[in-house]
N, C-alpha and C positions, 0 to 999 in steps of 0.2 A: 258823578256830579252830586254835590251835596243837596240835601233837602232842608229847606228852611221853613220851620213851622211857625207861622205868625198868629196862629189862633191859640189864645190862652187856654181854652177848654181842652183842645187837643193836646197841648203841652202838658197840662195837668194829668190827663188820662195816661199819657205816655210815662210820666213820672210815677204815677200810682202803680201801673203795671210793672214797670222796671223795679220798683221797690218790693212788690210782692214776689216777683220771680227772682230777685237778686241778680238782675242783669242790667245792662246799660239801656238808656232810652232808645238808642239806635236799634239795639237788638229787640227791644219791646215793640217798636214800630214794625220792624221786619216780621216778627212773630205774628202780630195782629194782622198785617196785610196778607201773610201766607194763609192764615186760618180763614180769613174772609174770602180769599180766592177759592179755597177748598170748599167752603160752604156754597159759594156761587156755582161751582161746578156741579154740586149735588142738586141744585135747583132745576137742572135740565131734566125733563121727564124721562123716565126709564126707557120708554119706547124710542125716543130720540137717541139716547146713549147707546142702545144696542143695535140701532139701525146700521151703524158702521160695520159691526161684526156680521150682521145678516147679509149686508152687501158683499162683504169679502167672501163669505161662504157661498153665496149665490154665483160668484164669479168662477168657481171651480166647475169644470165640465162634468156633465152627468155621465157616470160610468155605465149605466144601464143595469147594474147589479141590483138585486132585490135583497132587502135585509132578511136574514134567516131568523125568524121569530123564535123558533125552538132553541136555537143556539144561544140567543140572548136571554131567554127565559132560564136556561140552565145556568148561565153565568150568574144571574141574579138570585138564583135559588127558587124561582117561580116555576114549578113543574106543572 
């Protein structure tokens, strides 16, 4: 479905970006929208973004095994 931009300021901004990037106005609008969405994704606080990963890890069953500190210290070079 086509997008009809009826705002002259938005049209001028799209034209300016297209000229600077040597791309079409359609590509300029797509690029600007993608970048804005990426920035919006980054506005979500870090704790909220990692909560999904934490929940997935918490879903794994507890094996009952204890970490071997000496083993991991040796791997990292901390003796």
